[in-house]
C-alpha positions as CSV (number, residue, x, y, z in Angstrom):
1,M,-23.7,16.5,10.5
2,P,-22.0,14.8,7.5
3,V,-18.7,13.1,8.5
4,L,-15.4,13.6,6.7
5,V,-12.3,11.5,7.3
6,M,-8.9,13.3,6.8
7,K,-5.7,11.4,7.1
8,F,-2.3,13.0,7.5
9,G,0.9,11.0,6.8
10,G,4.2,11.4,8.5
11,T,5.7,14.1,6.3
12,S,2.4,16.1,6.7
13,V,2.9,16.2,10.5
14,A,6.7,16.1,10.7
15,T,7.0,19.4,12.6
16,L,4.8,21.6,14.8
17,D,4.5,24.0,11.9
18,R,3.3,21.3,9.6
19,I,0.8,20.1,12.3
20,R,-0.5,23.7,12.4
21,R,-0.8,23.8,8.6
22,A,-2.7,20.5,8.7
23,A,-4.9,21.7,11.5
24,K,-5.9,24.8,9.4
25,R,-7.1,22.4,6.7
26,V,-9.2,20.6,9.2
27,G,-10.6,23.9,10.4
28,V,-11.7,24.8,6.8
29,E,-13.7,21.5,6.6
30,V,-15.2,22.1,10.1
31,A,-16.3,25.5,8.9
32,K,-18.1,23.8,6.0
33,G,-20.3,21.9,8.5
34,Y,-18.5,18.6,8.7
35,D,-17.8,16.5,11.8
36,V,-14.3,15.5,11.1
37,I,-12.3,12.4,12.0
38,V,-8.6,13.1,11.6
39,I,-6.3,10.0,11.4
40,V,-2.6,10.8,12.0
41,S,0.6,9.0,11.5
42,A,3.7,9.4,13.7
43,M,5.9,12.4,12.9
44,S,8.2,11.6,10.0
45,G,11.1,9.3,11.0
46,E,9.6,8.6,14.5
47,T,8.4,5.1,13.8
48,N,11.8,4.1,12.4
49,K,13.5,5.5,15.5
50,L,11.2,3.5,17.8
51,V,11.7,0.3,15.8
52,G,15.4,0.9,16.1
53,F,15.1,1.2,19.9
54,V,13.2,-2.1,20.0
55,E,15.7,-4.0,17.8
56,E,18.7,-2.7,19.8
57,T,17.1,-3.6,23.1
58,S,15.8,-7.1,22.1
59,P,16.8,-8.5,18.7
60,L,14.4,-11.4,19.2
61,F,11.7,-9.1,20.5
62,D,8.3,-9.9,21.9
63,A,5.8,-8.7,19.3
64,R,3.4,-7.5,21.9
65,E,6.0,-5.1,23.4
66,Y,7.1,-4.1,19.9
67,D,3.5,-2.9,19.3
68,A,3.4,-1.1,22.7
69,V,6.6,0.9,21.7
70,V,6.1,1.7,18.0
71,S,2.4,2.7,18.4
72,S,3.4,5.5,20.7
73,G,4.5,7.8,17.9
74,E,0.9,8.2,16.6
75,N,-0.3,9.0,20.2
76,V,2.1,11.9,20.4
77,T,0.9,13.3,17.0
78,A,-2.8,12.9,17.9
79,G,-2.3,14.8,21.2
80,L,-0.4,17.6,19.5
81,M,-3.0,17.9,16.7
82,A,-5.9,18.0,19.2
83,L,-4.0,20.7,21.2
84,T,-3.4,22.7,18.0
85,L,-7.0,22.6,17.0
86,Q,-8.1,23.6,20.5
87,E,-5.8,26.7,20.2
88,M,-7.8,27.5,17.1
89,D,-11.0,27.3,19.1
90,V,-12.0,24.1,17.3
91,P,-13.5,21.6,19.8
92,A,-11.2,18.6,19.4
93,R,-10.2,15.5,21.4
94,S,-7.5,12.9,20.7
95,W,-8.3,9.2,20.7
96,Q,-6.0,6.2,20.9
97,G,-7.0,3.0,19.3
98,W,-8.2,1.3,22.4
99,Q,-10.4,4.2,23.4
100,V,-12.5,4.1,20.2
101,P,-12.1,1.1,20.3
102,V,-10.5,-0.1,17.0
103,R,-10.9,-3.9,17.5
104,T,-8.3,-6.0,15.6
105,S,-7.0,-9.5,15.4
106,D,-4.2,-10.5,17.7
107,A,-1.6,-10.8,14.9
108,H,0.9,-8.3,16.5
109,A,2.8,-6.0,14.1
110,S,0.4,-7.0,11.3
111,A,-3.1,-7.0,12.8
112,R,-6.3,-6.7,10.8
113,I,-9.2,-4.4,11.7
114,E,-12.2,-6.4,12.6
115,E,-14.6,-3.8,14.0
116,I,-14.9,-0.1,14.7
117,P,-18.0,0.6,16.8
118,P,-19.0,4.3,16.1
119,E,-20.9,4.9,19.4
120,N,-18.2,6.5,21.5
121,I,-17.1,9.1,18.9
122,T,-20.7,9.7,17.7
123,A,-21.8,10.5,21.3
124,K,-19.0,13.0,21.6
125,F,-19.9,14.6,18.3
126,A,-23.5,15.0,19.7
127,E,-22.0,16.7,22.8
128,G,-20.3,19.4,20.6
129,M,-16.9,17.9,19.7
130,K,-16.2,18.8,16.1
131,V,-13.0,16.9,15.5
132,A,-11.9,13.4,16.7
133,V,-8.1,13.1,16.3
134,V,-7.4,9.3,16.1
135,A,-4.0,7.7,16.3
136,G,-3.6,5.7,13.2
137,F,-1.9,2.4,12.7
138,Q,-3.1,0.9,16.0
139,G,-5.9,-1.0,17.7
140,I,-6.7,-3.4,20.5
141,S,-6.6,-7.2,20.4
142,P,-9.2,-9.5,21.9
143,E,-6.9,-9.9,24.8
144,G,-6.8,-6.2,25.4
145,R,-3.3,-5.6,24.2
146,I,-2.2,-2.7,21.8
147,T,-1.8,-3.9,18.3
148,T,-0.3,-2.3,15.1
149,L,-1.4,-2.8,11.5
150,G,1.9,-3.0,9.7
151,R,3.7,-0.2,7.9
152,G,1.4,2.2,6.2
153,G,-1.4,1.1,8.4
154,S,-2.7,4.6,9.0
155,D,-4.2,4.6,5.4
156,T,-6.1,1.4,6.4
157,T,-7.2,3.0,9.6
158,A,-8.6,6.0,7.7
159,V,-10.6,4.0,5.2
160,A,-11.9,1.7,7.9
161,F,-13.2,4.8,9.8
162,A,-14.8,6.2,6.7
163,A,-16.6,2.9,6.2
164,A,-17.6,2.6,9.8
165,F,-19.0,6.1,10.0
166,G,-20.5,6.3,6.5
167,A,-18.2,9.2,5.7
168,E,-18.9,11.4,2.7
169,R,-15.3,11.0,1.6
170,C,-11.8,10.0,2.9
171,D,-9.1,12.5,2.1
172,I,-5.5,11.1,2.3
173,Y,-3.0,14.0,2.7
174,T,0.5,13.1,1.7
175,D,3.7,14.6,0.2
176,V,2.4,14.1,-3.4
177,D,-0.5,15.9,-5.0
178,G,-2.2,12.9,-6.3
179,V,-1.7,9.6,-8.3
180,Y,0.4,9.9,-11.3
181,T,0.6,7.8,-14.5
182,T,4.1,6.7,-13.3
183,D,6.8,7.9,-10.9
184,P,7.5,11.6,-11.7
185,R,11.0,11.1,-10.4
186,I,11.7,8.7,-13.2
187,C,9.6,10.1,-16.0
188,E,9.2,13.9,-16.3
189,K,6.2,13.5,-18.5
190,A,4.2,11.7,-15.8
191,R,0.7,13.2,-15.5
192,K,-1.5,13.5,-12.5
193,L,-4.7,11.6,-12.9
194,D,-8.0,13.3,-11.9
195,R,-9.7,10.0,-11.3
196,I,-8.6,6.3,-11.1
197,A,-10.7,3.2,-10.6
198,F,-10.3,1.2,-7.4
199,E,-9.0,-1.9,-9.3
200,E,-6.4,0.2,-11.1
201,M,-5.2,1.8,-7.9
202,L,-5.1,-1.6,-6.2
203,E,-2.9,-3.0,-8.9
204,L,-0.6,0.0,-8.9
205,A,-0.3,0.0,-5.1
206,S,0.5,-3.7,-5.1
207,L,3.0,-3.3,-7.9
208,G,5.2,-0.7,-6.3
209,A,3.3,2.7,-6.4
210,K,3.8,3.8,-2.8
211,V,1.0,6.4,-2.8
212,L,-1.5,4.2,-0.8
213,Q,-1.2,1.0,1.2
214,T,-2.7,-1.9,-0.7
215,R,-4.9,-3.0,2.2
216,S,-6.5,0.5,2.4
217,V,-7.4,0.3,-1.3
218,E,-8.9,-3.2,-0.9
219,L,-11.0,-1.9,2.0
220,A,-12.1,1.2,0.1
221,M,-13.2,-1.0,-2.9
222,R,-15.1,-3.4,-0.7
223,Y,-17.0,-0.7,1.2
224,K,-17.3,1.8,-1.7
225,V,-15.4,4.5,0.2
226,R,-14.5,7.5,-2.1
227,L,-10.8,8.2,-1.6
228,R,-9.1,11.4,-2.5
229,V,-5.3,11.7,-2.5
230,L,-4.0,15.2,-2.0
231,S,-0.8,17.1,-1.1
232,S,-0.7,18.7,2.3
233,F,1.8,21.2,1.0
234,E,-0.3,22.9,-1.8
235,E,-3.4,25.1,-1.9
236,Q,-6.5,23.0,-2.3
237,S,-9.6,23.2,-4.4
238,D,-12.6,20.9,-4.6
239,E,-11.0,19.4,-7.7
240,A,-7.5,18.9,-6.2
241,G,-5.7,15.6,-6.0
242,T,-6.8,12.3,-7.4
243,L,-10.2,10.7,-6.7
244,V,-10.1,6.9,-6.3
245,C,-13.6,5.7,-7.1
246,D,-15.8,3.1,-8.8
247,E,-15.2,2.3,-12.5
248,E,-18.7,3.6,-13.2
249,D,-17.7,7.1,-12.0
250,I,-15.1,7.5,-14.7
251,M,-15.8,8.5,-18.2
252,E,-13.7,7.2,-21.1
253,S,-10.1,6.9,-20.2
254,N,-6.8,5.6,-21.6
255,V,-6.5,1.9,-22.2
256,V,-3.5,1.9,-19.9
257,A,-3.8,4.1,-16.7
258,G,-0.3,3.8,-15.5
259,V,3.2,2.2,-15.5
260,A,4.4,0.8,-12.2
261,H,7.8,-0.4,-11.2
262,S,9.2,-2.4,-8.2
263,R,12.9,-2.0,-7.9
264,D,13.6,-4.5,-5.1
265,E,12.5,-7.8,-6.8
266,A,14.4,-11.1,-6.9
267,K,14.0,-14.0,-9.3
268,M,14.5,-17.5,-7.7
269,T,14.7,-20.7,-9.7
270,L,14.5,-24.2,-8.3
271,V,16.5,-26.4,-10.7
272,S,15.3,-29.9,-11.5
273,V,12.3,-30.6,-9.3
274,A,10.0,-33.6,-9.9
275,D,7.2,-32.9,-12.4
276,R,4.3,-34.5,-10.6
277,P,0.9,-33.5,-9.1
278,G,1.3,-31.6,-5.9
279,I,4.8,-30.3,-6.5
280,A,3.7,-26.7,-6.7
281,A,1.9,-27.0,-3.3
282,A,5.0,-28.8,-1.8
283,I,7.2,-25.8,-2.9
284,F,4.9,-22.9,-2.1
285,S,3.4,-24.1,1.2
286,P,6.7,-23.8,3.1
287,L,7.3,-20.4,1.5
288,A,3.9,-19.2,2.6
289,E,4.5,-20.5,6.2
290,A,7.8,-18.6,6.2
291,G,6.1,-15.4,5.2
292,V,7.6,-15.1,1.8
293,N,5.5,-13.0,-0.6
294,V,5.7,-14.9,-3.9
295,D,4.4,-13.0,-6.9
296,M,5.2,-14.2,-10.4
297,I,5.4,-18.0,-11.0
298,V,6.6,-19.8,-14.1
299,Q,7.1,-23.6,-14.6
300,N,9.3,-24.6,-17.4
301,I,8.8,-27.4,-19.9
302,S,9.3,-30.9,-18.3
303,E,12.0,-33.2,-19.5
304,D,12.6,-36.7,-18.2
305,G,10.1,-36.1,-15.4
306,R,12.0,-33.1,-14.1
307,T,11.3,-29.4,-14.4
308,D,12.5,-26.0,-13.3
309,M,10.2,-23.7,-11.2
310,T,10.8,-19.9,-11.2
311,F,9.2,-17.3,-9.0
312,S,9.7,-13.7,-7.8
313,C,9.8,-12.3,-4.3
314,P,11.1,-9.2,-2.6
315,T,14.9,-9.1,-2.3
316,N,14.8,-8.9,1.5
317,Q,13.0,-12.2,1.6
318,V,15.5,-14.2,-0.5
319,A,17.4,-15.6,2.6
320,R,14.1,-16.5,4.2
321,A,13.0,-18.3,1.1
322,E,16.3,-20.2,0.7
323,K,16.1,-21.3,4.4
324,A,12.5,-22.5,4.0
325,L,13.3,-24.4,0.8
326,A,16.4,-26.0,2.3
327,A,14.3,-27.2,5.3
328,A,11.7,-28.6,3.0
329,R,14.3,-30.6,1.1
330,D,15.9,-31.9,4.3
331,E,12.5,-33.1,5.5
332,G,12.0,-34.9,2.1
333,V,9.0,-32.7,1.1
334,I,10.7,-31.6,-2.1
335,N,13.8,-32.6,-4.0
336,F,15.8,-30.2,-6.2
337,A,19.3,-29.8,-7.6
338,E,19.9,-26.2,-6.5
339,V,18.3,-22.8,-5.9
340,L,19.4,-19.9,-8.1
341,A,18.7,-16.4,-6.8
342,D,19.0,-13.3,-9.0
343,T,18.7,-10.1,-7.1
344,G,19.5,-7.9,-10.0
345,V,16.0,-7.7,-11.5
346,C,13.0,-5.4,-11.3
347,K,9.3,-5.7,-12.1
348,I,7.7,-3.4,-14.7
349,S,3.9,-3.4,-15.0
350,V,1.3,-1.7,-17.2
351,V,-2.2,-1.3,-15.6
352,G,-5.6,-0.3,-17.0
353,I,-9.2,-1.3,-16.8
354,G,-9.4,-0.5,-20.5
355,M,-7.3,-3.6,-21.2
356,R,-10.4,-5.7,-20.7
357,S,-11.9,-4.5,-23.9
358,H,-8.8,-3.7,-26.0
359,A,-6.5,-6.3,-27.6
360,G,-2.9,-5.7,-28.4
361,V,-1.6,-4.2,-25.2
362,A,0.7,-7.1,-24.5
363,A,2.1,-7.2,-28.0
364,K,2.7,-3.4,-27.9
365,M,4.5,-3.6,-24.5
366,F,6.7,-6.5,-25.6
367,K,7.6,-4.7,-28.9
368,V,8.5,-1.5,-27.0
369,L,10.9,-3.4,-24.7
370,A,12.4,-5.3,-27.6
371,D,13.0,-2.1,-29.5
372,E,15.0,-0.8,-26.5
373,G,17.0,-4.0,-26.3
374,I,15.4,-5.1,-23.0
375,N,15.1,-8.8,-22.5
376,I,12.0,-10.1,-20.7
377,Q,12.8,-12.8,-18.2
378,V,9.3,-13.6,-16.7
379,I,5.8,-12.5,-17.8
380,T,2.6,-12.6,-15.8
381,T,-0.8,-11.2,-16.7
382,S,-4.3,-10.5,-15.2
383,E,-7.4,-9.0,-16.7
384,I,-6.1,-5.4,-16.2
385,K,-2.3,-5.9,-15.7
386,I,0.8,-7.1,-17.5
387,S,4.0,-7.5,-15.5
388,V,7.5,-8.5,-16.6
389,L,10.8,-9.0,-14.9
390,V,13.8,-7.4,-16.6
391,E,17.3,-6.5,-15.5
392,R,17.3,-3.7,-13.0
393,K,19.7,-1.6,-14.9
394,Y,16.9,-1.1,-17.6
395,M,14.2,0.0,-15.1
396,E,14.1,3.7,-15.9
397,L,14.5,3.2,-19.6
398,A,11.6,0.6,-19.6
399,V,9.3,2.9,-17.6
400,Q,10.0,5.9,-19.8
401,A,9.6,4.0,-23.1
402,L,6.3,2.4,-22.1
403,H,5.0,5.7,-20.8
404,D,5.7,7.3,-24.2
405,A,4.4,4.4,-26.2
406,F,1.0,4.4,-24.4
407,E,0.9,8.2,-24.6
408,L,0.2,8.5,-20.9
409,D,1.1,12.2,-20.9
410,K,-2.1,12.8,-22.7
411,A,-5.5,12.7,-21.0
412,G,-8.0,10.0,-22.2
């Protein structure tokens, strides 16, 4: 039988009624002749509650026990989903990560999937099981301990299963009905995309569009897994949602596919560092070791052998960055006058594979922002993306103006 992977996020399984609704969707696919692997998240709010229990019990917690606690939310959902399907006379069985097994690295709380042997589940399909309900977000380390994949890890679990089982498709059910040209809560003209290329989705996911976890899109792109993003709250058709696929599967499209924003950005500047070979490595190595996710980097013009270095990072990592830089200075690794942190900025990005073959996108973007009186503080570009840092108070204005300027409310 062909295999279909269906993933249901926390809001889609938040109550027993929603689990029943999700189970009916699974039943429809089983009736079409699929063997179905269902990946479930914890019920909405459950993981946050479990994390709170851990932090209240042990502020400096053992990451192995953290994983043991927070992974339990998915186990509950998997069991309830399997029971619901059984009540519908659909042969189903729940699976925890270690039972499959989902083999991962031993980086607790942020493990990476290394292997998913299909033999155990395939054998059960051969015996008549129609649905394997797998607890997402979790696996087992080489030492035999439960691991978790980091927040949003159920998306990655789903794509990894689709790759391991050669699934026809991986459907991600969530609380939105697809991928939009921008956040519909900010811009009422935002349009749902029928299709989007892996590369565009990867950029949008990494730039703040919270529809899919970045790692899941990377995995889908690497293994050519066709992803479909759908709403679990609306009636479905074969054309529902947004298909994330190869660039070759998309006909002509807009030059720009979407506008992304990231509200919680900070701009940090090291004032007066030595302008010498190796200074960038000396600055960013300690930051990497401290787990600071650096994004945009700008080095200013040198004067008298000194320069300023500016970079962006998430606002919740500013204190960690300041501590790492201070430690590096105390150890004599780097020397700087001061660190300036501005937590009142946001990142605005335009993304589109059409930018590879069309000139003038950057000029248009900068003119639109200038016409709105929005000052650009930092710019970074790639082949299919242009990102800028601007004052956070201009975020919604910038998104709406760019969406209008690139006519994203119109299909390509």
